[in-house]
C-alpha positions as CSV (number, residue, x, y, z in Angstrom):
1,M,-8.1,127.5,-13.2
2,L,-9.2,129.7,-15.7
3,K,-12.3,131.4,-13.8
4,F,-9.2,132.6,-10.8
5,Y,-7.3,133.4,-13.4
6,K,-9.7,135.8,-15.0
7,W,-11.6,136.8,-11.5
8,G,-8.1,137.5,-9.7
9,G,-7.2,139.5,-13.2
10,T,-10.4,141.9,-12.8
11,I,-10.4,142.3,-9.2
12,L,-6.3,143.6,-9.4
13,C,-6.7,145.0,-12.5
14,L,-9.7,147.1,-10.9
15,A,-7.8,147.6,-7.4
16,G,-4.4,149.1,-9.4
17,I,-7.4,151.6,-11.4
18,G,-8.6,152.8,-7.9
19,L,-5.0,153.4,-6.8
20,T,-4.1,155.2,-9.8
21,S,-7.1,157.4,-9.3
22,F,-5.8,158.4,-6.2
23,N,-2.1,158.2,-6.7
24,I,-1.3,155.4,-4.8
25,Y,2.2,154.8,-6.5
26,P,4.1,152.3,-7.1
27,L,1.3,149.7,-5.5
28,N,-1.0,150.7,-7.9
29,I,1.3,149.6,-10.7
30,V,2.4,146.8,-9.1
31,L,-1.2,145.3,-8.7
32,S,-2.2,146.2,-12.4
33,L,1.2,144.2,-13.5
34,V,-0.2,141.2,-11.4
35,G,-3.9,141.2,-12.6
36,S,-2.4,141.9,-16.1
37,F,-0.4,139.5,-16.2
38,L,-3.0,137.3,-15.0
39,W,-5.5,138.0,-17.7
40,T,-2.3,137.5,-20.4
41,I,-2.6,133.8,-19.1
42,A,-6.2,133.4,-19.3
43,G,-5.8,135.2,-23.2
44,L,-3.0,132.4,-23.5
45,I,-5.1,129.6,-22.5
46,Q,-8.6,130.4,-24.1
47,K,-6.1,131.3,-27.0
48,D,-7.6,135.0,-27.4
49,K,-4.7,136.5,-29.4
50,P,-6.3,140.3,-29.1
51,L,-6.9,139.7,-25.3
52,F,-3.3,138.1,-25.4
53,L,-1.8,140.6,-27.2
54,V,-3.2,143.9,-25.0
55,E,-2.5,142.6,-22.0
56,F,1.1,141.3,-22.8
57,V,2.0,144.5,-24.1
58,A,0.6,146.1,-20.5
59,V,2.6,143.7,-18.7
60,V,5.5,144.9,-20.7
61,F,4.6,148.4,-19.9
62,Y,3.9,148.0,-16.3
63,I,7.2,146.4,-16.0
64,M,8.9,149.5,-17.7
65,G,7.2,151.8,-15.0
66,V,8.4,149.1,-11.6
67,L,12.1,149.3,-13.4
68,H,12.1,153.4,-13.6
69,Y,10.7,153.2,-10.2
70,I,13.7,151.4,-8.8
71,K,16.1,153.5,-11.5
72,L,17.6,150.1,-13.1
């Protein structure tokens, strides 16, 4: 299952980066949010505190971006 989280997160984060380079918004944030969430889970499973922290913070910022987009 860990391999799924890591590869799924990688693919979604790269897709989000690609969409950002073409300014395709908000899909870029949504894909990056899900990808970073999967990496957050991977960091938690591996007990990798730096990985968990950077991805958790990314998830928080992506959620703030989504909420800003929908004006909440």
